[in-house]
N, CA, C and O atoms as CSV, one atom per row, in Angstrom:
chain,resi,resn,atom,element,x,y,z
A,1,UNK,N,N,0.781,-1.009,-0.134
A,1,UNK,CA,C,-0.031,0.080,-0.146
A,1,UNK,C,C,0.923,1.075,0.178
A,1,UNK,O,O,1.830,0.985,1.006
A,2,UNK,N,N,0.594,2.165,-0.654
A,2,UNK,CA,C,1.455,3.386,-0.745
A,2,UNK,C,C,1.195,4.395,0.494
A,2,UNK,O,O,0.157,4.439,1.155
A,3,UNK,N,N,2.226,5.114,0.656
A,3,UNK,CA,C,2.519,6.039,1.927
A,3,UNK,C,C,1.059,7.097,1.579
A,3,UNK,O,O,0.236,7.480,2.410
A,4,UNK,N,N,1.073,7.311,0.499
A,4,UNK,CA,C,0.014,8.600,0.214
A,4,UNK,C,C,-1.471,7.987,0.433
A,4,UNK,O,O,-2.401,8.790,0.509
A,5,UNK,N,N,-1.694,6.813,0.522
A,5,UNK,CA,C,-3.184,5.995,0.728
A,5,UNK,C,C,-3.058,5.861,2.083
A,5,UNK,O,O,-4.131,6.162,2.607
A,6,UNK,N,N,-2.147,5.514,2.967
A,6,UNK,CA,C,-1.902,5.203,4.193
A,6,UNK,C,C,-1.994,6.641,5.018
A,6,UNK,O,O,-2.467,6.713,6.152
A,7,UNK,N,N,-1.535,7.637,4.369
A,7,UNK,CA,C,-1.590,8.951,5.065
A,7,UNK,C,C,-3.088,9.473,4.956
A,7,UNK,O,O,-3.542,10.025,5.959
A,8,UNK,N,N,-3.891,9.351,3.843
A,8,UNK,CA,C,-5.022,9.587,3.563
A,8,UNK,C,C,-6.119,9.033,4.554
A,8,UNK,O,O,-6.992,9.672,5.141
A,9,UNK,N,N,-5.867,7.767,4.588
A,9,UNK,CA,C,-6.842,6.779,5.511
A,9,UNK,C,C,-6.683,7.245,6.803
A,9,UNK,O,O,-7.664,7.401,7.530
A,10,UNK,N,N,-5.567,7.483,7.167
A,10,UNK,CA,C,-4.979,8.280,8.841
A,10,UNK,C,C,-5.988,9.610,8.660
A,10,UNK,O,O,-6.952,9.601,9.425
A,11,UNK,N,N,-5.915,10.455,7.983
A,11,UNK,CA,C,-6.333,11.540,7.993
A,11,UNK,C,C,-8.176,11.439,8.138
A,11,UNK,O,O,-8.865,12.192,8.825
A,12,UNK,N,N,-8.677,10.275,7.269
A,12,UNK,CA,C,-10.228,10.182,7.521
A,12,UNK,C,C,-10.418,9.294,8.817
A,12,UNK,O,O,-11.536,9.162,9.314
A,13,UNK,N,N,-9.498,8.800,9.252
A,13,UNK,CA,C,-9.787,8.199,10.654
A,13,UNK,C,C,-9.744,9.165,11.569
A,13,UNK,O,O,-10.729,9.289,12.298
A,14,UNK,N,N,-8.659,10.016,11.729
A,14,UNK,CA,C,-8.623,11.213,12.647
A,14,UNK,C,C,-10.184,11.817,12.517
A,14,UNK,O,O,-10.904,11.917,13.511
A,15,UNK,N,N,-10.589,12.178,11.269
A,15,UNK,CA,C,-11.861,13.090,11.034
A,15,UNK,C,C,-12.823,12.242,11.702
A,15,UNK,O,O,-13.442,12.794,12.612
A,16,UNK,N,N,-13.060,11.187,11.497
A,16,UNK,CA,C,-13.935,10.222,12.162
A,16,UNK,C,C,-14.124,10.151,13.415
A,16,UNK,O,O,-15.261,10.251,13.875
A,17,UNK,N,N,-12.948,9.948,14.261
A,17,UNK,CA,C,-12.931,10.282,15.600
A,17,UNK,C,C,-13.177,11.367,16.238
A,17,UNK,O,O,-13.729,11.385,17.338
A,18,UNK,N,N,-12.749,12.489,15.544
A,18,UNK,CA,C,-13.418,13.809,15.993
A,18,UNK,C,C,-14.513,14.003,16.075
A,18,UNK,O,O,-14.958,14.445,17.135
A,19,UNK,N,N,-15.462,13.710,14.847
A,19,UNK,CA,C,-16.749,13.718,14.764
A,19,UNK,C,C,-17.494,12.890,15.914
A,19,UNK,O,O,-18.395,13.322,16.633
A,20,UNK,N,N,-16.988,11.740,15.936
A,20,UNK,CA,C,-17.591,10.860,16.957
A,20,UNK,C,C,-17.617,11.243,18.562
A,20,UNK,O,O,-18.435,10.838,19.387
A,21,UNK,N,N,-16.534,12.107,18.777
A,21,UNK,CA,C,-16.241,12.572,19.950
A,21,UNK,C,C,-17.077,13.762,20.335
A,21,UNK,O,O,-17.448,14.016,21.481
A,22,UNK,N,N,-17.377,14.589,19.062
A,22,UNK,CA,C,-18.168,15.641,19.097
A,22,UNK,C,C,-19.581,15.130,19.259
A,22,UNK,O,O,-20.308,15.709,20.066
A,23,UNK,N,N,-19.973,14.248,18.667
A,23,UNK,CA,C,-21.203,13.649,18.676
A,23,UNK,C,C,-21.494,13.209,19.987
A,23,UNK,O,O,-22.575,13.621,20.408
A,24,UNK,N,N,-20.772,12.411,20.838
A,24,UNK,CA,C,-21.033,11.921,22.176
A,24,UNK,C,C,-20.657,13.125,23.348
A,24,UNK,O,O,-20.814,12.930,24.554
A,25,UNK,N,N,-20.125,14.423,22.757
A,25,UNK,CA,C,-19.933,15.341,23.571
A,25,UNK,C,C,-18.891,15.280,24.745
A,25,UNK,O,O,-18.950,15.787,25.865
A,26,UNK,N,N,-17.985,14.562,24.196
A,26,UNK,CA,C,-16.697,14.169,24.930
A,26,UNK,C,C,-15.535,15.179,24.356
A,26,UNK,O,O,-14.455,15.246,24.942
A,27,UNK,N,N,-15.746,15.788,23.441
A,27,UNK,CA,C,-14.660,17.024,22.998
A,27,UNK,C,C,-15.575,18.412,22.822
A,27,UNK,O,O,-16.669,18.620,22.297
A,28,UNK,N,N,-14.634,19.242,23.493
A,28,UNK,CA,C,-15.307,20.477,23.228
A,28,UNK,C,C,-15.193,21.374,21.735
A,28,UNK,O,O,-14.143,21.281,21.099
A,29,UNK,N,N,-15.988,21.985,21.365
A,29,UNK,CA,C,-15.741,22.812,19.959
A,29,UNK,C,C,-14.774,23.448,19.564
A,29,UNK,O,O,-14.442,23.534,18.381
A,30,UNK,N,N,-14.036,24.126,20.794
A,30,UNK,CA,C,-12.824,24.811,20.604
A,30,UNK,C,C,-11.771,24.016,20.295
A,30,UNK,O,O,-10.942,24.365,19.455
A,31,UNK,N,N,-11.705,22.940,20.905
A,31,UNK,CA,C,-10.399,21.887,20.574
A,31,UNK,C,C,-10.670,21.167,19.379
A,31,UNK,O,O,-9.768,20.681,18.698
A,32,UNK,N,N,-12.018,21.068,19.066
A,32,UNK,CA,C,-12.404,20.248,17.709
A,32,UNK,C,C,-11.954,20.779,16.396
A,32,UNK,O,O,-11.536,20.241,15.371
A,33,UNK,N,N,-12.233,22.346,16.853
A,33,UNK,CA,C,-11.929,23.081,15.493
A,33,UNK,C,C,-10.436,22.864,14.987
A,33,UNK,O,O,-10.167,22.830,13.786
A,34,UNK,N,N,-9.544,22.729,15.931
A,34,UNK,CA,C,-8.197,22.783,15.406
A,34,UNK,C,C,-7.993,21.354,14.932
A,34,UNK,O,O,-7.238,21.250,13.965
A,35,UNK,N,N,-8.441,20.383,15.351
A,35,UNK,CA,C,-8.197,19.015,15.044
A,35,UNK,C,C,-9.230,18.644,13.564
A,35,UNK,O,O,-8.865,17.832,12.713
A,36,UNK,N,N,-10.205,19.214,13.509
A,36,UNK,CA,C,-10.617,19.063,12.197
A,36,UNK,C,C,-10.060,19.935,11.082
A,36,UNK,O,O,-10.098,19.627,9.891
A,37,UNK,N,N,-9.493,21.153,11.625
A,37,UNK,CA,C,-8.401,21.819,10.385
A,37,UNK,C,C,-7.344,20.751,10.037
A,37,UNK,O,O,-7.150,20.407,8.870
A,38,UNK,N,N,-6.527,20.130,11.298
A,38,UNK,CA,C,-5.440,19.321,10.791
A,38,UNK,C,C,-6.014,17.906,10.202
A,38,UNK,O,O,-5.259,17.436,9.351
A,39,UNK,N,N,-7.034,17.221,10.433
A,39,UNK,CA,C,-7.370,16.191,9.722
A,39,UNK,C,C,-7.855,16.843,8.083
A,39,UNK,O,O,-7.420,16.358,7.039
A,40,UNK,N,N,-8.685,17.845,8.129
A,40,UNK,CA,C,-9.035,18.007,6.736
A,40,UNK,C,C,-7.750,18.705,5.864
A,40,UNK,O,O,-7.940,18.926,4.668
A,41,UNK,N,N,-6.659,18.991,6.375
A,41,UNK,CA,C,-5.420,19.052,5.776
A,41,UNK,C,C,-4.645,17.731,5.329
A,41,UNK,O,O,-4.033,17.569,4.273
A,42,UNK,N,N,-4.787,16.964,6.212
A,42,UNK,CA,C,-3.921,15.795,6.124
A,42,UNK,C,C,-4.450,14.875,4.810
A,42,UNK,O,O,-3.701,14.305,4.017
A,43,UNK,N,N,-5.755,14.873,4.778
A,43,UNK,CA,C,-6.458,14.008,3.479
A,43,UNK,C,C,-5.795,14.430,2.335
A,43,UNK,O,O,-5.013,13.677,1.755
A,44,UNK,N,N,-6.067,15.743,1.888
A,44,UNK,CA,C,-5.678,16.080,0.575
A,44,UNK,C,C,-4.137,16.003,0.399
A,44,UNK,O,O,-3.659,15.614,-0.667
A,45,UNK,N,N,-3.312,16.400,1.519
A,45,UNK,CA,C,-2.028,16.324,1.297
A,45,UNK,C,C,-1.330,14.812,1.203
A,45,UNK,O,O,-0.278,14.526,0.630
A,46,UNK,N,N,-2.131,14.029,1.856
A,46,UNK,CA,C,-1.537,12.470,1.758
A,46,UNK,C,C,-1.869,12.065,0.492
A,46,UNK,O,O,-1.105,11.329,-0.133
A,47,UNK,N,N,-3.063,12.503,-0.039
A,47,UNK,CA,C,-3.213,11.967,-1.529
A,47,UNK,C,C,-2.467,12.818,-2.750
A,47,UNK,O,O,-2.357,12.303,-3.863
A,48,UNK,N,N,-2.021,13.998,-2.503
A,48,UNK,CA,C,-1.261,14.921,-3.503
A,48,UNK,C,C,-0.032,15.403,-2.738
A,48,UNK,O,O,0.021,16.615,-2.528
A,49,UNK,N,N,1.114,14.523,-2.223
A,49,UNK,CA,C,2.023,15.351,-1.659
A,49,UNK,C,C,2.640,16.101,-2.529
A,49,UNK,O,O,3.486,16.803,-1.975
A,50,UNK,N,N,2.587,16.220,-3.426
A,50,UNK,CA,C,3.414,17.159,-4.472
A,50,UNK,C,C,3.213,18.708,-4.137
A,50,UNK,O,O,3.888,19.678,-4.480
A,51,UNK,N,N,1.952,18.609,-3.279
A,51,UNK,CA,C,1.315,20.203,-3.313
A,51,UNK,C,C,2.108,20.686,-2.463
A,51,UNK,O,O,2.166,21.911,-2.563
A,52,UNK,N,N,2.948,20.130,-1.418
A,52,UNK,CA,C,3.810,20.482,-0.407
A,52,UNK,C,C,5.236,21.018,-1.133
A,52,UNK,O,O,5.870,21.998,-0.742
A,53,UNK,N,N,5.532,20.322,-2.062
A,53,UNK,CA,C,6.838,20.398,-2.641
A,53,UNK,C,C,7.022,22.185,-2.876
A,53,UNK,O,O,7.871,22.859,-2.293
A,54,UNK,N,N,6.213,22.611,-3.668
A,54,UNK,CA,C,6.369,24.059,-4.214
A,54,UNK,C,C,6.540,24.959,-2.987
A,54,UNK,O,O,7.432,25.791,-2.822
A,55,UNK,N,N,5.352,24.599,-2.000
A,55,UNK,CA,C,5.462,25.537,-0.782
A,55,UNK,C,C,6.848,25.285,-0.101
A,55,UNK,O,O,7.355,26.272,0.433
A,56,UNK,N,N,7.492,24.173,-0.047
A,56,UNK,CA,C,8.652,23.897,0.916
A,56,UNK,C,C,9.966,24.472,0.163
A,56,UNK,O,O,11.008,24.911,0.650
A,57,UNK,N,N,9.606,24.338,-1.056
A,57,UNK,CA,C,10.862,25.242,-2.017
A,57,UNK,C,C,10.707,26.516,-1.938
A,57,UNK,O,O,11.726,27.193,-2.073
A,58,UNK,N,N,9.486,27.170,-1.714
A,58,UNK,CA,C,9.296,28.710,-1.397
A,58,UNK,C,C,9.811,29.084,-0.295
A,58,UNK,O,O,10.293,30.210,-0.168
A,59,UNK,N,N,9.785,28.110,0.758
A,59,UNK,CA,C,10.315,28.539,2.253
A,59,UNK,C,C,11.715,28.189,2.375
A,59,UNK,O,O,12.283,28.522,3.416
A,60,UNK,N,N,12.429,27.508,1.389
A,60,UNK,CA,C,13.689,27.001,1.243
A,60,UNK,C,C,14.000,25.800,2.101
A,60,UNK,O,O,15.007,25.684,2.800
A,61,UNK,N,N,13.123,25.007,1.985
A,61,UNK,CA,C,13.197,23.492,2.592
A,61,UNK,C,C,13.243,22.677,1.370
A,61,UNK,O,O,12.563,22.941,0.379
A,62,UNK,N,N,14.298,21.381,1.476
A,62,UNK,CA,C,14.391,20.716,0.249
A,62,UNK,C,C,13.212,19.728,-0.036
A,62,UNK,O,O,12.956,19.345,-1.177
A,63,UNK,N,N,12.557,19.366,0.997
A,63,UNK,CA,C,11.297,18.455,0.549
A,63,UNK,C,C,10.168,19.010,1.273
A,63,UNK,O,O,10.255,19.867,2.152
A,64,UNK,N,N,8.919,18.374,0.774
A,64,UNK,CA,C,7.518,18.602,1.570
A,64,UNK,C,C,7.406,17.763,2.538
A,64,UNK,O,O,6.649,18.115,3.443
A,65,UNK,N,N,8.090,16.425,2.676
A,65,UNK,CA,C,8.013,15.815,3.874
A,65,UNK,C,C,9.094,16.354,5.108
A,65,UNK,O,O,8.981,15.794,6.199
A,66,UNK,N,N,9.746,17.025,5.013
A,66,UNK,CA,C,10.425,18.024,6.175
A,66,UNK,C,C,9.612,18.982,6.398
A,66,UNK,O,O,9.376,19.065,7.603
A,67,UNK,N,N,8.973,19.892,5.664
A,67,UNK,CA,C,7.912,20.871,6.074
A,67,UNK,C,C,6.745,20.162,6.692
A,67,UNK,O,O,6.071,20.680,7.583
A,68,UNK,N,N,6.516,18.955,6.198
A,68,UNK,CA,C,5.198,18.241,7.108
A,68,UNK,C,C,5.715,18.169,8.905
A,68,UNK,O,O,5.173,18.743,9.849
A,69,UNK,N,N,6.902,17.279,8.922
A,69,UNK,CA,C,7.422,17.052,10.193
A,69,UNK,C,C,7.736,18.282,11.023
A,69,UNK,O,O,7.537,18.276,12.238
A,70,UNK,N,N,8.280,19.462,10.311
A,70,UNK,CA,C,8.479,20.618,11.202
A,70,UNK,C,C,7.296,21.154,11.545
A,70,UNK,O,O,7.250,21.645,12.673
A,71,UNK,N,N,6.103,21.207,10.731
A,71,UNK,CA,C,4.860,21.891,10.884
A,71,UNK,C,C,4.385,21.036,12.198
A,71,UNK,O,O,4.104,21.647,13.229
A,72,UNK,N,N,4.303,19.595,12.135
A,72,UNK,CA,C,3.912,18.589,13.122
A,72,UNK,C,C,4.242,19.034,14.400
A,72,UNK,O,O,3.406,19.332,15.252
A,73,UNK,N,N,5.836,19.099,14.591
A,73,UNK,CA,C,6.468,19.254,15.889
A,73,UNK,C,C,5.992,20.718,16.250
A,73,UNK,O,O,5.754,21.036,17.415
A,74,UNK,N,N,5.862,21.622,15.151
A,74,UNK,CA,C,5.372,22.974,16.058
A,74,UNK,C,C,4.029,22.944,16.495
A,74,UNK,O,O,3.696,23.518,17.532
A,75,UNK,N,N,3.095,22.214,15.664
A,75,UNK,CA,C,1.913,21.812,16.168
A,75,UNK,C,C,1.748,21.225,17.672
A,75,UNK,O,O,1.028,21.742,18.527
A,76,UNK,N,N,2.423,20.226,17.827
A,76,UNK,CA,C,2.430,19.358,18.957
A,76,UNK,C,C,2.928,20.299,20.125
A,76,UNK,O,O,2.452,20.175,21.254
A,77,UNK,N,N,3.915,21.262,19.829
A,77,UNK,CA,C,4.474,22.038,20.912
A,77,UNK,C,C,3.514,22.921,21.205
A,77,UNK,O,O,3.331,23.099,22.409
A,78,UNK,N,N,2.784,23.584,20.392
A,78,UNK,CA,C,1.599,24.562,20.734
A,78,UNK,C,C,0.438,24.059,21.155
A,78,UNK,O,O,-0.375,24.780,21.734
A,79,UNK,N,N,0.172,22.537,20.878
A,79,UNK,CA,C,-0.768,21.878,21.859
A,79,UNK,C,C,-0.443,21.777,23.282
A,79,UNK,O,O,-1.122,22.207,24.214
A,80,UNK,N,N,0.565,21.219,23.334
A,80,UNK,CA,C,1.370,21.125,24.705
A,80,UNK,C,C,1.253,22.342,25.475
A,80,UNK,O,O,0.698,22.323,26.574
A,81,UNK,N,N,1.750,23.434,24.963
A,81,UNK,CA,C,1.544,24.854,25.566
A,81,UNK,C,C,0.009,25.341,25.844
A,81,UNK,O,O,-0.302,25.665,26.990
A,82,UNK,N,N,-0.767,25.381,24.982
A,82,UNK,CA,C,-2.312,25.271,25.385
A,82,UNK,C,C,-2.571,24.375,26.520
A,82,UNK,O,O,-3.110,24.875,27.507
A,83,UNK,N,N,-2.280,23.168,26.530
A,83,UNK,CA,C,-2.855,22.428,27.489
A,83,UNK,C,C,-2.135,22.585,28.775
A,83,UNK,O,O,-2.665,22.141,29.794
A,84,UNK,N,N,-1.024,23.149,28.830
A,84,UNK,CA,C,-0.396,23.406,30.222
A,84,UNK,C,C,-0.770,24.716,30.654
A,84,UNK,O,O,-0.563,24.966,31.842
A,85,UNK,N,N,-1.316,25.674,29.881
A,85,UNK,CA,C,-1.868,26.796,30.181
A,85,UNK,C,C,-3.378,26.528,30.568
A,85,UNK,O,O,-3.796,27.418,31.309
A,86,UNK,N,N,-4.352,25.514,30.265
A,86,UNK,CA,C,-5.462,25.405,30.376
A,86,UNK,C,C,-5.392,24.514,31.949
A,86,UNK,O,O,-6.256,24.709,32.803
A,87,UNK,N,N,-4.478,23.736,32.118
A,87,UNK,CA,C,-4.331,23.104,33.199
A,87,UNK,C,C,-4.073,24.000,34.452
A,87,UNK,O,O,-4.535,23.742,35.564
A,88,UNK,N,N,-3.295,25.071,34.163
A,88,UNK,CA,C,-2.975,25.911,35.297
A,88,UNK,C,C,-3.830,26.694,35.809
A,88,UNK,O,O,-3.952,27.047,36.982
A,89,UNK,N,N,-4.714,27.093,34.464
A,89,UNK,CA,C,-5.793,27.850,34.993
A,89,UNK,C,C,-6.977,27.038,35.622
A,89,UNK,O,O,-7.674,27.506,36.522
A,90,UNK,N,N,-7.130,25.972,35.167
A,90,UNK,CA,C,-8.209,25.069,35.903
A,90,UNK,C,C,-7.788,24.676,37.460
A,90,UNK,O,O,-8.584,24.299,38.320
A,91,UNK,N,N,-6.251,24.864,37.639
A,91,UNK,CA,C,-5.714,24.165,39.114
A,91,UNK,C,C,-6.029,25.472,39.767
A,91,UNK,O,O,-6.539,25.289,40.873
A,92,UNK,N,N,-5.903,26.626,39.473
A,92,UNK,CA,C,-6.241,27.784,40.068
A,92,UNK,C,C,-7.735,28.105,40.332
A,92,UNK,O,O,-8.154,28.623,41.367
A,93,UNK,N,N,-8.283,27.835,39.554
A,93,UNK,CA,C,-9.994,27.938,39.738
A,93,UNK,C,C,-10.452,26.819,40.835
A,93,UNK,O,O,-11.398,27.072,41.582
A,94,UNK,N,N,-9.719,25.504,40.917
A,94,UNK,CA,C,-10.164,24.408,41.289
A,94,UNK,C,C,-9.803,24.818,42.988
A,94,UNK,O,O,-10.601,24.547,43.886
A,95,UNK,N,N,-8.678,25.401,43.200
A,95,UNK,CA,C,-7.957,26.266,44.546
A,95,UNK,C,C,-9.056,27.241,45.153
A,95,UNK,O,O,-9.481,27.172,46.306
A,96,UNK,N,N,-9.390,28.029,44.324
A,96,UNK,CA,C,-10.370,29.198,44.979
A,96,UNK,C,C,-11.853,28.417,45.228
A,96,UNK,O,O,-12.558,28.744,46.183
A,97,UNK,N,N,-12.146,27.646,44.540
A,97,UNK,CA,C,-13.692,27.094,44.787
A,97,UNK,C,C,-13.399,26.394,46.033
A,97,UNK,O,O,-14.250,26.466,46.920
A,98,UNK,N,N,-12.195,25.643,46.270
A,98,UNK,CA,C,-12.056,24.988,47.532
A,98,UNK,C,C,-11.724,25.680,48.633
A,98,UNK,O,O,-11.969,25.105,49.693
A,99,UNK,N,N,-11.209,26.810,48.696
A,99,UNK,CA,C,-11.304,27.820,49.611
A,99,UNK,C,C,-12.622,28.547,49.857
A,99,UNK,O,O,-12.808,28.995,50.988
A,100,UNK,N,N,-13.457,28.695,49.021
A,100,UNK,CA,C,-14.745,29.308,49.066
A,100,UNK,C,C,-15.530,28.581,49.792
A,100,UNK,O,O,-16.098,29.096,50.755
A,101,UNK,N,N,-15.724,27.164,49.453
A,101,UNK,CA,C,-16.402,25.879,50.089
A,101,UNK,C,C,-15.933,25.916,51.687
A,101,UNK,O,O,-16.761,25.749,52.582
A,102,UNK,N,N,-14.726,26.119,51.916
A,102,UNK,CA,C,-14.070,25.848,53.251
A,102,UNK,C,C,-14.842,27.354,54.125
A,102,UNK,O,O,-15.264,27.253,55.276
A,103,UNK,N,N,-14.887,28.279,53.568
A,103,UNK,CA,C,-15.193,29.515,54.224
A,103,UNK,C,C,-16.816,29.563,54.370
A,103,UNK,O,O,-17.367,30.251,55.230
A,104,UNK,N,N,-17.518,28.750,53.427
A,104,UNK,CA,C,-19.099,28.633,53.356
A,104,UNK,C,C,-19.253,27.403,54.635
A,104,UNK,O,O,-20.056,27.601,55.547
A,105,UNK,N,N,-18.519,26.305,54.600
A,105,UNK,CA,C,-18.565,25.469,55.655
A,105,UNK,C,C,-18.463,25.768,57.063
A,105,UNK,O,O,-19.131,25.321,57.995
A,106,UNK,N,N,-17.354,26.740,57.060
A,106,UNK,CA,C,-17.025,27.252,58.474
A,106,UNK,C,C,-18.254,28.113,58.956
A,106,UNK,O,O,-18.602,28.043,60.135
A,107,UNK,N,N,-18.950,28.966,58.015
A,107,UNK,CA,C,-19.912,29.614,58.444
A,107,UNK,C,C,-21.027,29.180,58.766
A,107,UNK,O,O,-21.767,29.742,59.573
A,108,UNK,N,N,-21.299,28.046,58.126
A,108,UNK,CA,C,-22.460,27.267,58.518
A,108,UNK,C,C,-22.253,26.480,59.750
A,108,UNK,O,O,-23.237,26.115,60.392
A,109,UNK,N,N,-21.121,26.203,60.113
A,109,UNK,CA,C,-21.077,25.365,61.455
A,109,UNK,C,C,-21.016,26.271,62.414
A,109,UNK,O,O,-21.254,25.719,63.488
A,110,UNK,N,N,-20.765,27.646,62.563
A,110,UNK,CA,C,-20.814,28.522,63.485
A,110,UNK,C,C,-22.128,28.955,63.474
A,110,UNK,O,O,-22.493,29.676,64.403
A,111,UNK,N,N,-22.976,28.629,62.528
A,111,UNK,CA,C,-24.554,29.097,62.899
A,111,UNK,C,C,-25.294,28.019,63.614
A,111,UNK,O,O,-26.195,28.229,64.426
A,112,UNK,N,N,-24.814,26.758,63.224
A,112,UNK,CA,C,-25.320,25.431,63.778
A,112,UNK,C,C,-24.758,25.152,65.167
A,112,UNK,O,O,-25.260,24.316,65.918
A,113,UNK,N,N,-23.567,25.976,65.510
A,113,UNK,CA,C,-22.838,25.108,67.107
A,113,UNK,C,C,-23.967,25.545,68.152
A,113,UNK,O,O,-24.791,26.446,67.991
A,114,UNK,N,N,-23.829,24.761,69.187
A,114,UNK,CA,C,-24.675,25.166,70.429
A,114,UNK,C,C,-23.826,26.405,71.115
A,114,UNK,O,O,-22.606,26.549,71.036
A,115,UNK,N,N,-24.731,27.244,71.788
A,115,UNK,CA,C,-23.921,28.265,72.419
A,115,UNK,C,C,-23.094,27.618,73.795
A,115,UNK,O,O,-23.428,26.743,74.594
A,116,UNK,N,N,-21.695,28.584,73.667
A,116,UNK,CA,C,-21.090,27.963,74.830
A,116,UNK,C,C,-21.557,28.458,76.189
A,116,UNK,O,O,-22.530,29.192,76.362
A,117,UNK,N,N,-20.760,27.978,77.131
A,117,UNK,CA,C,-21.215,28.032,78.612
A,117,UNK,C,C,-20.984,29.667,78.709
A,117,UNK,O,O,-21.948,30.371,79.010
A,118,UNK,N,N,-20.058,30.091,78.524
A,118,UNK,CA,C,-20.009,31.636,78.805
A,118,UNK,C,C,-21.022,32.404,77.908
A,118,UNK,O,O,-21.510,33.456,78.320
A,119,UNK,N,N,-21.315,31.944,76.799
A,119,UNK,CA,C,-22.484,32.747,76.277
A,119,UNK,C,C,-23.661,32.618,76.726
A,119,UNK,O,O,-24.460,33.534,76.531
A,120,UNK,N,N,-24.038,31.501,77.404
A,120,UNK,CA,C,-25.241,31.290,78.327
A,120,UNK,C,C,-25.230,32.361,79.412
A,120,UNK,O,O,-26.222,33.049,79.658
A,121,UNK,N,N,-24.110,32.469,80.028
A,121,UNK,CA,C,-24.084,33.101,81.313
A,121,UNK,C,C,-24.144,34.567,81.377
A,121,UNK,O,O,-24.376,35.300,82.339
A,122,UNK,N,N,-23.814,34.916,79.805
A,122,UNK,CA,C,-23.854,36.115,79.523
A,122,UNK,C,C,-25.545,36.506,78.923
A,122,UNK,O,O,-26.102,37.555,79.246
A,123,UNK,N,N,-25.962,35.835,78.340
A,123,UNK,CA,C,-27.389,35.727,78.098
A,123,UNK,C,C,-28.108,35.798,79.314
A,123,UNK,O,O,-28.954,36.682,79.446
A,124,UNK,N,N,-27.833,34.790,80.439
A,124,UNK,CA,C,-28.563,34.776,81.780
A,124,UNK,C,C,-28.640,35.920,82.290
A,124,UNK,O,O,-29.717,36.451,82.560
A,125,UNK,N,N,-27.374,36.514,82.514
A,125,UNK,CA,C,-27.061,37.612,83.390
A,125,UNK,C,C,-27.498,38.941,82.777
A,125,UNK,O,O,-27.626,39.892,83.548
A,126,UNK,N,N,-27.707,39.090,81.649
A,126,UNK,CA,C,-28.437,40.233,81.060
A,126,UNK,C,C,-29.841,40.231,81.106
A,126,UNK,O,O,-30.436,41.294,80.932
A,127,UNK,N,N,-30.624,38.906,81.373
A,127,UNK,CA,C,-32.136,38.825,81.212
A,127,UNK,C,C,-32.406,38.955,82.780
A,127,UNK,O,O,-33.559,38.943,83.211
């Protein structure tokens, strides 16, 4: 089987997986847009790899395959950076929510705590 056919089938499988994850609501639209763009680019480039050769020559790169590898590494680095940013943001949000829950729990315990002996004496002496 030719590499171009395998690449195109991989792109189609990627598109099918993304659409299925979207259908099951297991992948948010903001992430799916990037992967749909990648899958949509892989299918035609897999069938017609010579399309990249002219772009690669224009950028001073010898072959289209090198350009694809470089673009893939850059894409993966950007995805890793985005996921790290997203993870940091969610960690901060989780910490803030935990602190707010602790404050609310403490306030509720203060309201439902029976009065202390000193507080009862104060109430009894005043009345």
